[in-house]
C-alpha positions in Angstrom: 96.1 144.7 -98.3 99.9 145.9 -98.9 100.7 148.7 -100.9 103.4 148.1 -103.6 106.6 150.0 -103.1 107.1 151.2 -106.5 110.5 151.6 -107.8 110.0 155.4 -109.0 107.5 157.8 -107.4 104.2 158.6 -110.0 103.7 155.7 -111.8 100.4 155.1 -114.4 99.0 151.7 -113.0 96.9 149.5 -114.5 95.4 146.7 -113.3 94.4 143.1 -114.5 93.0 140.5 -112.9 94.7 136.8 -113.7 92.2 134.8 -115.8 91.9 130.9 -115.6 93.4 131.1 -119.6 96.5 133.0 -117.7 97.3 129.5 -116.2 99.9 127.6 -117.1 100.7 123.8 -116.4 103.2 124.7 -113.5 100.2 126.3 -111.6 101.0 130.0 -112.3 100.2 132.4 -114.5 102.7 131.9 -117.7 105.4 134.3 -118.9 103.9 135.2 -122.0 101.1 136.8 -119.8 103.4 139.4 -118.8 104.6 140.6 -122.1 100.9 140.9 -122.7 100.2 142.7 -119.8 103.1 145.0 -120.5 101.8 145.8 -123.6 98.3 145.9 -122.3 99.5 148.4 -119.8 101.6 150.5 -121.8 98.5 150.8 -124.0 96.4 152.2 -121.2 99.1 154.7 -120.3 99.5 156.6 -123.7 96.0 156.5 -123.9 95.7 158.4 -120.2 98.3 160.6 -122.0 96.1 161.2 -125.3 98.2 159.2 -128.1 96.0 156.6 -128.7 95.6 154.5 -132.4 93.7 157.3 -133.7 96.1 159.6 -132.7 98.6 157.7 -134.3 97.2 157.3 -137.7 96.4 160.8 -137.6 100.3 161.4 -137.4 101.5 158.3 -139.2 103.8 157.6 -136.7 103.7 155.0 -134.1 106.3 153.0 -131.7 107.1 149.4 -132.2 108.9 147.7 -129.7 112.8 147.1 -130.1 113.3 145.2 -127.4 112.3 143.8 -123.9 114.3 142.8 -120.8 112.1 141.0 -118.1 113.4 139.8 -114.6 110.5 137.4 -113.0 110.7 137.9 -109.5 108.2 136.0 -108.2 105.0 134.2 -110.1 101.2 135.3 -109.8 98.7 132.5 -109.2 95.1 132.1 -109.8 92.5 134.5 -108.7 95.1 137.4 -108.3 95.2 140.8 -109.7 98.2 142.1 -111.0 98.9 146.1 -110.7 101.1 146.8 -114.0 103.1 149.9 -113.3 105.2 152.0 -115.8 107.4 155.1 -116.6 108.3 156.9 -119.6 112.4 156.4 -118.1 114.0 158.0 -121.8 112.6 159.7 -125.3 115.5 161.2 -126.9 113.3 163.7 -128.9 114.1 161.7 -132.1 113.8 157.9 -132.9 113.7 155.9 -129.5 112.0 155.8 -125.8 111.6 153.6 -123.1 109.7 152.5 -120.6 110.3 150.9 -117.3 107.5 148.7 -116.1 106.8 146.9 -112.3 104.5 144.1 -112.0 103.4 143.7 -108.5 100.6 141.5 -106.5 97.8 143.6 -105.2 97.0 141.6 -102.4 100.4 141.9 -100.9 102.7 144.5 -102.8 104.8 141.7 -104.0 106.9 142.6 -107.4 106.3 140.0 -109.8 108.3 141.6 -112.5 110.7 144.2 -113.6 110.8 144.7 -117.0 112.6 147.5 -119.2 111.5 148.1 -122.9 112.9 149.9 -125.3 110.9 151.3 -128.9 111.5 152.8 -132.1 109.1 155.3 -133.7 107.6 154.0 -137.3 105.7 155.5 -140.0 102.7 153.8 -139.9 101.8 154.2 -143.8 105.5 152.7 -144.6 106.7 150.9 -141.2 110.3 152.5 -141.7 111.8 154.3 -138.7 111.2 157.8 -138.2 111.6 161.2 -136.8 109.1 161.4 -133.9 106.5 164.2 -134.1 106.2 166.7 -131.4 103.6 165.1 -129.9 105.4 162.2 -129.1 108.1 164.3 -127.8 105.7 166.2 -125.3 103.4 163.5 -124.9 105.8 161.1 -123.5 108.0 162.7 -120.8 110.6 161.1 -118.8 109.2 160.3 -115.5 112.3 158.0 -114.4 115.8 158.4 -113.6 117.6 158.8 -116.9 118.3 154.7 -117.9 
């Protein structure tokens, strides 16, 4: 096993085993699966920071995706395990925050995907943009150099 060379230090890392349903007609993980892993990795990280959906409901605040940018570098194959690393790369303390992602194959360390996602804060009860609560300002600290 070769450890990935992470793009930045101290990532939060989630692990996802490639499932049969993840494989497309080309014999590798379908591109849409990486979006799911990005989403699931972000949620795991948020939960580790104490910002699970229950906390979102309590604060009547959540973050929604505004934009995904994904660069596919290599394909995950059947039987592999993907490591999804994430970092908070920007938090304006108002309504926007961003994450960086790097997905690597656990066995070889090769980078499969790099991604950048921008989020906006909304009120859960209305779905409208809102100023982020203090818990988001403190709970989503920037871990990556400025975007």
